[in-house]
C-alpha positions in Angstrom: 85.6 95.6 72.6 86.2 99.2 72.8 87.4 100.4 76.0 87.3 104.0 77.2 89.6 105.2 79.9 89.2 108.4 81.8 91.9 111.1 81.4 93.9 110.0 84.7 94.1 106.4 83.3 95.1 107.5 80.0 97.9 109.5 81.7 98.8 106.7 83.9 99.3 104.4 81.0 101.2 107.0 79.0 103.6 107.4 81.7 104.0 103.6 82.2 104.8 103.2 78.6 107.2 106.2 78.5 109.1 104.5 81.6 109.2 101.2 80.0 107.1 99.4 82.2 104.4 98.4 79.4 105.0 98.4 75.8 101.4 99.6 74.9 98.0 100.6 76.0 96.9 96.9 75.3 99.5 95.5 77.3 98.6 97.7 80.3 95.0 96.6 80.0 96.1 92.9 79.7 98.0 93.2 82.7 95.3 94.9 84.5 92.8 92.1 83.5 95.4 89.5 84.7 95.6 91.1 88.3 91.9 91.3 88.3 91.5 87.6 87.6 94.3 86.8 90.0 92.4 88.7 92.8 89.3 87.2 91.9 90.5 83.8 92.0 92.2 84.4 95.5 88.9 86.0 96.7 87.3 82.8 95.8 89.9 80.7 97.7 89.6 82.9 100.7 85.7 82.5 100.7 86.1 78.7 100.1 88.5 78.5 103.1 86.2 80.4 105.4 83.2 78.4 104.6 85.3 75.1 105.2 86.5 76.8 108.6 83.0 77.6 109.5 81.6 74.1 108.6 84.5 72.7 110.8 83.5 74.7 113.5 79.8 73.5 113.2 81.1 70.0 113.3 82.8 71.0 116.7 86.2 70.6 115.3 87.2 74.1 116.3 89.2 75.1 119.4 88.7 78.0 121.8 91.5 80.5 121.6 92.7 82.1 124.6 96.3 83.2 125.7 97.2 79.5 126.9 96.1 77.8 123.8 97.6 80.3 121.5 101.0 79.8 123.4 100.6 76.1 123.0 99.7 76.4 119.3 102.7 78.5 118.8 105.0 76.1 120.7 103.6 73.3 118.5 104.5 75.2 115.3 107.9 76.2 116.3 108.6 72.6 117.4 107.2 71.3 113.8 109.1 73.9 111.9 112.6 73.2 113.8 111.9 69.4 113.1 111.4 70.0 109.4 114.4 72.5 109.2 116.5 69.6 110.9 115.5 67.0 108.4 116.2 69.3 105.3 119.6 70.3 106.7 120.6 66.8 107.5 120.4 66.0 103.8 123.2 68.7 103.1 125.3 67.2 105.9 
C-alpha cells in the first residue's frame, strides 16, 4: 500500500527519526496506526458503557444526583477505599 504524506507530516517524521523517537517512516506510520486502533477501541468501549448506562436508567436503576446524593456517594466511595486500603496494608503488617 502506498501512503502519501503532506510536507508537514514528512517533516514531523524526519524530525522524529533525527531525534531517535522512531527508527523509520514505516515505524512512525505503524505507531500512528496503533494509536488510532487504540483510540477506536476505547471509543467503542465508551459507547458501550454509555449504552449500558442508558439501559440501566431506562430500567429505573438510576439515581437522581443532587448535592446530598453526591455527598453520600462520595462518602461511600471513600469508606470503601479506606476499607480496601486497610485490607491491603494488613497483609504487610
